[in-house]
C-alpha positions as CSV (number, residue, x, y, z in Angstrom):
1,M,3.5,5.8,-5.4
2,S,6.8,7.0,-4.2
3,K,10.2,5.3,-4.8
4,I,11.0,2.3,-2.7
5,K,14.5,2.5,-1.3
6,V,16.3,-0.7,-0.3
7,G,19.7,-1.5,1.2
8,F,21.4,-4.5,-0.3
9,L,23.8,-6.3,2.1
10,P,26.1,-9.0,0.6
11,L,27.5,-11.4,3.3
12,Y,30.8,-13.3,2.9
13,I,33.6,-14.8,4.9
14,K,37.1,-13.3,5.2
15,L,38.6,-16.8,5.3
16,Y,37.9,-17.2,1.6
17,D,39.5,-13.8,0.7
18,D,42.5,-14.8,2.7
19,A,42.7,-18.0,0.8
20,G,42.4,-16.2,-2.6
21,V,39.1,-17.7,-3.6
22,D,37.7,-16.3,-6.8
23,R,34.5,-14.2,-6.2
24,S,33.6,-13.5,-9.8
25,D,30.7,-16.0,-10.1
26,M,29.2,-14.9,-6.8
27,Q,29.6,-11.3,-7.9
28,S,27.8,-12.0,-11.1
29,C,24.9,-13.6,-9.1
30,M,24.7,-10.6,-6.9
31,D,24.7,-8.2,-9.8
32,T,21.8,-10.1,-11.3
33,A,19.9,-9.9,-8.1
34,V,20.4,-6.1,-7.9
35,S,19.4,-5.7,-11.5
36,M,16.3,-7.7,-11.0
37,L,15.3,-5.6,-7.9
38,Q,15.8,-2.5,-9.9
39,S,13.6,-3.9,-12.6
40,E,10.8,-4.1,-10.0
41,G,11.0,-0.3,-9.6
42,I,13.2,-0.4,-6.5
43,E,16.1,2.0,-5.8
44,V,19.0,-0.2,-4.5
45,I,21.7,1.1,-2.2
46,S,24.4,-1.5,-2.2
47,A,26.9,-2.0,0.6
48,D,30.4,-3.3,-0.1
49,V,30.8,-7.1,0.5
50,C,30.8,-7.5,4.3
51,R,32.9,-10.2,6.1
52,I,33.7,-9.0,9.6
53,K,31.9,-7.1,12.3
54,P,33.3,-3.6,11.6
55,E,32.2,-3.9,7.9
56,F,28.7,-5.1,8.9
57,D,28.4,-2.3,11.5
58,A,29.4,0.3,8.9
59,A,26.9,-1.0,6.4
60,A,24.0,-1.0,8.9
61,A,24.8,2.5,10.0
62,A,24.8,3.7,6.4
63,F,21.5,2.0,5.7
64,N,19.9,3.7,8.8
65,E,21.4,7.0,7.8
66,A,19.9,6.6,4.3
67,D,16.5,5.8,5.9
68,V,16.0,2.8,3.6
69,D,12.6,1.1,3.6
70,A,14.0,-2.5,3.8
71,V,17.3,-4.3,3.8
72,V,17.8,-7.3,1.5
73,T,20.5,-9.8,2.6
74,F,22.4,-11.8,0.1
75,H,24.9,-14.6,1.0
76,F,27.8,-14.8,-1.4
77,A,28.7,-18.0,0.5
78,Y,28.7,-19.0,4.1
79,S,29.2,-16.1,6.5
80,P,29.7,-16.5,10.3
81,S,26.6,-15.1,12.0
82,L,28.4,-13.6,15.0
83,E,30.1,-11.2,12.6
84,S,26.8,-9.7,11.4
85,I,24.2,-10.2,14.1
86,D,24.7,-7.0,16.0
87,A,24.6,-5.0,12.9
88,L,21.4,-6.8,11.7
89,C,19.7,-6.2,15.0
90,S,20.6,-2.5,14.8
91,L,18.8,-2.0,11.5
92,E,15.7,0.2,11.6
93,A,14.2,-1.3,8.5
94,P,12.7,-4.8,8.0
95,I,15.1,-7.5,6.9
96,V,14.3,-9.5,3.7
97,V,16.5,-12.6,3.2
98,C,17.2,-13.5,-0.4
99,D,18.2,-17.2,-0.2
100,T,19.6,-18.0,-3.7
101,T,22.6,-19.3,-5.6
102,I,23.9,-19.2,-9.1
103,T,23.9,-22.8,-10.2
104,Y,20.4,-24.3,-11.0
105,N,21.2,-28.0,-11.5
106,M,23.9,-29.2,-9.1
107,S,23.1,-32.9,-8.9
108,E,23.5,-33.7,-12.6
109,R,26.8,-31.9,-13.1
110,M,28.4,-32.0,-9.6
111,D,31.8,-30.4,-9.7
112,S,33.8,-29.4,-6.7
113,A,34.3,-26.0,-8.2
114,D,30.5,-25.5,-7.9
115,I,30.5,-25.8,-4.1
116,T,32.1,-22.5,-3.1
117,P,29.8,-20.2,-5.1
118,N,26.6,-22.2,-4.2
119,H,26.8,-22.9,-0.4
120,G,25.3,-19.7,0.9
121,I,22.1,-21.5,2.1
122,H,23.7,-22.7,5.3
123,G,25.0,-19.2,5.9
124,V,21.3,-18.1,5.7
125,M,20.4,-20.8,8.3
126,D,23.2,-19.6,10.7
127,M,22.1,-16.0,10.4
128,C,18.3,-16.7,10.7
129,N,18.8,-18.8,13.8
130,L,20.5,-15.9,15.5
131,L,17.9,-13.4,14.3
132,K,15.1,-15.7,15.6
133,R,16.9,-16.0,19.0
134,A,17.3,-12.3,19.2
135,G,13.6,-11.6,18.5
136,K,14.4,-9.7,15.3
137,D,11.7,-10.0,12.6
138,Y,12.8,-11.1,9.2
139,F,11.2,-12.4,6.0
140,V,12.8,-15.2,3.8
141,E,12.3,-16.0,0.2
142,A,14.2,-18.9,-1.5
143,G,14.8,-20.1,-5.0
144,H,17.2,-20.0,-7.9
145,I,18.3,-16.6,-9.0
146,S,16.9,-16.8,-12.5
147,E,14.8,-20.1,-12.6
148,S,12.4,-18.8,-10.0
149,D,10.7,-15.6,-9.0
150,V,12.7,-15.3,-5.7
151,V,13.8,-11.8,-6.4
152,A,10.3,-10.6,-7.3
153,R,9.1,-12.1,-4.0
154,C,11.8,-10.3,-2.1
155,A,10.7,-7.1,-3.9
156,G,7.1,-7.8,-2.7
157,H,8.3,-7.7,0.9
158,C,10.1,-4.5,0.2
159,R,6.9,-2.9,-1.1
160,A,5.2,-4.1,2.1
161,A,7.9,-2.5,4.2
162,K,7.4,0.8,2.3
163,A,3.7,0.7,3.1
164,A,4.3,-0.1,6.8
165,K,6.7,2.7,7.1
166,A,4.3,5.1,5.4
167,F,1.5,4.2,7.9
168,G,3.8,5.0,10.8
169,Q,4.5,8.5,9.3
170,A,0.9,9.2,8.2
171,C,-0.7,12.6,8.6
172,I,-4.4,12.1,8.1
173,G,-7.0,14.9,7.6
174,S,-10.5,14.8,8.9
175,M,-13.2,17.0,7.4
176,G,-16.3,16.9,9.6
177,G,-15.1,14.2,12.1
178,S,-16.5,10.7,12.3
179,F,-20.1,9.8,11.3
180,V,-22.1,9.6,14.5
181,G,-23.0,6.0,15.3
182,M,-20.5,4.2,13.1
183,G,-18.5,2.2,15.6
184,D,-16.6,-0.5,13.7
185,F,-13.8,1.7,12.2
186,F,-13.7,4.4,14.9
187,R,-10.4,5.2,16.5
188,S,-9.6,8.2,18.6
189,D,-6.8,10.6,17.7
190,A,-4.8,9.2,20.7
191,D,-5.4,5.6,19.3
192,M,-4.1,6.7,15.9
193,K,-1.0,8.2,17.5
194,N,-0.3,5.5,20.0
195,D,-1.0,2.6,17.7
196,F,0.5,3.8,14.5
197,G,2.4,7.0,15.1
198,A,-0.2,8.7,12.8
199,Q,-1.3,12.3,13.3
200,V,-4.9,13.4,12.7
201,I,-5.6,17.0,11.6
202,Y,-9.1,18.5,11.5
203,F,-10.5,21.0,8.9
204,D,-11.9,24.0,10.8
205,F,-15.0,25.1,9.0
206,E,-15.0,28.5,10.6
207,K,-11.3,29.3,9.8
208,D,-10.0,27.0,7.2
209,Y,-13.0,27.3,4.9
210,D,-12.8,31.0,4.5
211,K,-9.0,31.0,4.4
212,Y,-8.7,28.6,1.5
213,L,-11.9,29.7,-0.3
214,G,-10.3,33.2,-0.5
215,Q,-7.4,31.7,-2.4
216,V,-9.6,30.1,-5.2
217,T,-10.1,32.2,-8.3
218,Q,-12.6,31.8,-11.1
219,E,-9.7,31.3,-13.4
220,Q,-8.5,28.3,-11.4
221,I,-12.1,26.8,-11.5
222,D,-12.1,27.3,-15.3
223,A,-8.7,25.6,-15.6
224,E,-9.8,22.7,-13.4
225,I,-13.0,22.1,-15.5
226,A,-10.9,22.3,-18.7
227,S,-8.6,19.7,-17.2
228,D,-11.5,17.5,-16.3
229,A,-12.7,17.6,-20.0
230,E,-9.3,16.1,-21.0
231,R,-9.2,13.4,-18.4
232,F,-12.9,12.3,-18.2
233,T,-16.1,12.2,-20.2
234,V,-18.0,15.2,-18.8
235,E,-21.8,15.0,-19.1
236,V,-22.7,17.6,-16.4
237,Q,-26.0,19.4,-16.9
238,N,-26.0,21.8,-13.9
239,M,-22.8,23.9,-14.4
240,E,-23.6,26.0,-11.3
241,N,-23.3,22.9,-9.2
242,Y,-20.2,21.8,-11.1
243,R,-18.4,25.1,-10.5
244,A,-19.4,25.1,-6.8
245,Q,-18.2,21.5,-6.4
246,T,-14.9,22.4,-8.2
247,Q,-14.4,25.4,-5.9
248,M,-14.9,23.3,-2.8
249,G,-12.6,20.6,-4.3
250,L,-9.8,23.2,-4.7
251,V,-10.3,24.3,-1.1
252,L,-9.9,20.7,0.0
253,R,-6.8,20.3,-2.2
254,A,-5.2,23.4,-0.9
255,W,-5.8,22.4,2.7
256,A,-4.4,18.9,2.1
257,S,-1.3,20.3,0.5
258,A,-0.7,22.9,3.2
259,N,-0.8,20.2,5.8
260,S,1.2,17.6,3.9
261,L,-1.5,15.1,4.3
262,S,-1.0,11.5,3.2
263,A,-4.7,10.8,3.5
264,Y,-8.0,12.3,4.5
265,S,-11.6,11.5,5.2
266,V,-14.7,13.5,4.6
267,N,-17.9,13.1,6.5
268,F,-20.6,14.0,4.0
269,L,-23.0,15.1,6.7
270,A,-20.7,17.9,7.6
271,M,-20.9,19.4,4.1
272,T,-23.6,21.9,4.9
273,Q,-21.9,25.1,3.7
274,A,-20.5,23.8,0.4
275,K,-20.9,21.1,-2.2
276,M,-19.7,17.6,-1.3
277,P,-16.5,17.4,-3.4
278,F,-16.8,13.8,-4.7
279,L,-15.0,14.6,-7.9
280,E,-12.0,16.1,-6.1
281,I,-11.8,13.1,-3.8
282,S,-11.6,10.7,-6.7
283,K,-8.9,12.9,-8.3
284,A,-7.0,12.9,-5.0
285,M,-6.9,9.1,-4.9
286,M,-5.8,9.1,-8.6
287,G,-2.8,11.3,-7.4
288,G,-1.9,8.9,-4.6
289,L,-3.7,10.5,-1.6
290,G,-5.4,8.0,0.7
291,Y,-9.1,8.3,1.5
292,A,-12.0,6.7,3.3
293,G,-15.5,8.0,3.8
294,E,-17.5,9.1,6.9
295,G,-14.6,10.3,8.9
296,D,-12.9,6.9,8.9
297,V,-9.3,8.0,9.5
298,L,-8.2,4.4,10.2
299,T,-9.1,3.1,6.7
300,A,-7.9,6.4,5.1
301,G,-4.5,5.8,6.7
302,L,-4.5,2.2,5.5
303,V,-5.3,3.3,1.9
304,G,-2.7,6.0,2.0
305,A,-0.1,3.6,3.3
306,L,-0.8,1.1,0.5
307,M,-0.8,3.9,-2.1
308,S,2.8,4.7,-1.1
309,A,3.9,1.3,-2.5
310,Y,1.2,0.3,-5.0
311,D,-0.2,2.3,-8.0
312,S,-3.7,0.9,-8.2
313,V,-5.4,1.2,-4.8
314,T,-8.9,2.4,-4.0
315,F,-11.1,2.9,-1.0
316,T,-14.2,0.8,-1.2
317,E,-17.1,-0.5,0.7
318,T,-19.0,-3.8,0.7
319,F,-22.5,-3.0,-0.4
320,C,-24.7,-5.8,-1.8
321,P,-24.4,-9.6,-2.4
322,C,-25.2,-11.3,-5.7
323,W,-26.0,-14.7,-4.4
324,K,-26.5,-16.2,-7.8
325,N,-23.0,-15.4,-9.1
326,D,-21.1,-15.3,-5.8
327,L,-20.3,-11.6,-6.3
328,I,-20.2,-8.6,-3.9
329,L,-21.0,-5.1,-5.2
330,M,-18.2,-2.8,-4.0
331,S,-19.2,0.8,-4.1
332,H,-19.5,4.1,-2.3
333,M,-21.5,7.3,-2.6
334,G,-19.3,8.9,-5.3
335,E,-15.6,8.3,-4.5
336,M,-13.3,5.9,-6.4
337,N,-9.8,5.9,-7.6
338,M,-10.5,6.2,-11.4
339,N,-7.0,4.7,-12.1
340,V,-8.7,1.3,-11.4
341,A,-11.7,2.0,-13.7
342,A,-12.4,-0.2,-16.7
343,Q,-13.3,2.8,-18.8
344,K,-12.9,6.5,-19.0
345,A,-14.7,7.9,-16.0
346,I,-18.1,9.7,-16.5
347,V,-18.3,13.0,-14.7
348,T,-21.9,13.9,-14.2
349,D,-24.6,15.3,-11.9
350,K,-24.9,13.7,-8.5
351,P,-28.2,13.9,-6.5
352,F,-27.4,14.7,-2.9
353,P,-30.4,15.1,-0.6
354,Y,-28.5,14.6,2.7
355,T,-27.6,18.2,3.5
356,L,-28.8,21.7,2.7
357,A,-25.8,22.1,0.3
358,G,-27.8,20.1,-2.2
359,D,-26.9,18.2,-5.4
360,T,-23.3,18.1,-6.6
361,V,-21.1,16.4,-9.2
362,A,-19.1,13.1,-9.1
363,A,-17.1,10.8,-11.3
364,F,-18.5,7.3,-12.0
365,G,-17.1,4.1,-13.4
366,T,-16.7,0.4,-12.8
367,M,-13.5,-1.2,-11.4
368,R,-11.6,-3.2,-14.1
369,A,-11.5,-7.0,-14.3
370,G,-8.4,-8.7,-12.9
371,K,-6.7,-10.1,-9.9
372,A,-6.7,-8.0,-6.8
373,V,-6.3,-8.2,-3.0
374,F,-9.2,-7.0,-0.7
375,V,-7.7,-5.5,2.5
376,N,-9.6,-4.7,5.7
377,L,-8.1,-3.3,8.9
378,A,-10.4,-4.1,11.9
379,P,-9.8,-2.7,15.4
380,M,-10.0,-5.2,18.2
381,D,-9.9,-5.0,22.0
382,N,-6.8,-3.7,23.9
383,G,-5.3,-1.8,21.0
384,N,-5.0,-4.9,18.8
385,Y,-5.9,-5.0,15.1
386,T,-6.8,-7.7,12.6
387,L,-5.8,-7.4,9.0
388,I,-8.1,-9.4,6.7
389,V,-6.4,-10.3,3.4
390,S,-8.5,-11.8,0.6
391,P,-7.1,-12.5,-2.9
392,V,-10.1,-11.9,-5.2
393,D,-11.1,-11.8,-8.8
394,M,-12.7,-8.5,-10.0
395,V,-15.4,-9.0,-12.7
396,D,-16.2,-6.2,-15.2
397,V,-19.9,-6.1,-15.9
398,A,-20.0,-2.5,-17.0
399,D,-20.8,-3.2,-20.6
400,K,-23.5,-5.6,-19.6
401,N,-25.5,-3.4,-17.2
402,G,-24.4,0.2,-18.0
403,S,-24.6,1.2,-14.4
404,Y,-21.1,2.7,-14.5
405,R,-22.6,5.9,-15.8
406,S,-24.4,6.6,-12.5
407,T,-22.5,4.7,-9.8
408,T,-19.0,3.9,-8.5
409,E,-19.0,0.1,-8.7
410,G,-16.8,-3.0,-8.6
411,W,-17.9,-6.6,-8.7
412,M,-15.7,-8.7,-6.4
413,K,-15.6,-12.5,-6.5
414,P,-14.0,-14.2,-3.5
415,L,-12.1,-17.4,-4.0
416,I,-14.6,-19.3,-1.9
417,P,-18.4,-19.4,-2.0
418,L,-20.0,-16.1,-1.1
419,A,-22.0,-17.4,1.8
420,D,-18.9,-18.9,3.3
421,Y,-16.9,-15.8,2.7
422,L,-19.4,-13.4,4.3
423,K,-19.8,-15.8,7.3
424,G,-16.0,-16.0,7.8
425,Y,-15.5,-12.3,7.3
426,S,-18.0,-11.3,10.0
427,E,-16.8,-14.1,12.3
428,I,-13.3,-12.5,12.1
429,G,-14.9,-9.1,12.8
430,G,-14.1,-7.2,9.6
431,T,-15.4,-3.7,9.2
432,H,-17.5,-2.3,6.3
433,H,-14.8,0.1,4.9
434,S,-11.8,-1.4,3.1
435,A,-9.1,-1.0,0.5
436,L,-8.7,-2.9,-2.8
437,V,-5.3,-3.3,-4.3
438,Y,-4.6,-4.3,-7.8
439,D,-1.3,-5.7,-9.1
440,A,-0.3,-7.0,-5.7
441,A,0.2,-10.6,-4.4
442,A,-1.6,-11.6,-1.2
443,F,1.7,-12.5,0.5
444,E,2.9,-8.9,0.2
445,I,-0.1,-7.6,2.1
446,I,0.3,-10.4,4.6
447,S,3.9,-9.3,5.0
448,F,2.7,-5.7,5.5
449,G,0.4,-6.9,8.3
450,H,3.1,-8.7,10.1
451,M,5.4,-5.7,9.8
452,M,2.7,-3.6,11.4
453,G,2.2,-6.1,14.2
454,F,-1.3,-6.9,13.2
455,D,-3.0,-10.3,13.5
456,V,-3.4,-11.5,10.0
457,E,-6.3,-13.5,8.7
458,V,-6.4,-14.8,5.1
459,L,-9.9,-15.4,3.7
């Protein structure tokens, strides 16, 4: 996850400065908001307090120059909207409105001195009315500065903005192209460029393979295997396969680095010359590189975008239902971000009868228990997309069944009965490849979807 950079825009009215109104309480409230944003892992670039059009214009220009991921607005008090609207509409980053004040209990201790530092809410209304009329998107969170989670909710929108920006800048690799016949997630290179701004780069098995293979030494393979022993529980029997998989993994890593990829996809059927590098793919996701299987550059781009803003994201696929317990087995052939595993990953032999390259090595484990958000991006007609957002519970059954030693698995429990969930999911048109995000609130992913211009369905 890279640093989220946010512009902080304090709004005020020159009339009060001309009248000598004390700003100290309002400044204290603003300082608290900034500190709370920073505690969410956000880098804050604060503008000076803005009152009149030239000040707002200068602040907006500075935010655009700094290439911030989002701009958080904060009303010291009322601020006339015509002073700020042009600057706000010029912003290249999404606007997040923090609608808050310093005093929690106004009605039981009403004092005229409380009015000036606590009447920013109608300044928010004035500003948002003009934003709405101008067709400028914005996201509002309201609540008391310290007696609510309003700042944390604003931070959630900022994370969403970071992910949306990353998708638009994505460079996605494809090793082997798309799996023939899989139509649900397929998008052409032109679609990816036109719809998202994302670039797709292909691995050339005739040129790239020899080029990067020649750069891999036996010493590098030894060092990688030694590193694996420190990070994982290694139980590999066939060391020849392990070394061959590691060699191909280092080829894939070098190619991804040389092309500054934010994500990639590997079509396992294309792995005829070399071992399928399952272990390297899991390690790449652990390092923040997006991934999806079978040449699915769309979902790979989604996973990579979400990884730019969230630490615990993995590619996953819906496999089997457990009707008795309302669970879905989430799995794939041998790829999982082991940062979300409930236990230390097991690296072991992986049977692979699908190509002449033969058996390989992979890391296995089960996804940890906890709250997560299941995210699916489904192409629709006419270049439209639907983002399906499902808050879910992940259930850890690893100790019970022990299958984590031979599979990548997660047990997902939707918040509605499984039969209803599966019916609704396919009625919406969800695909079979998805992302799973831990430590995120559903509203953040919904916000990401709106920022991307997707239709959003919550299930």
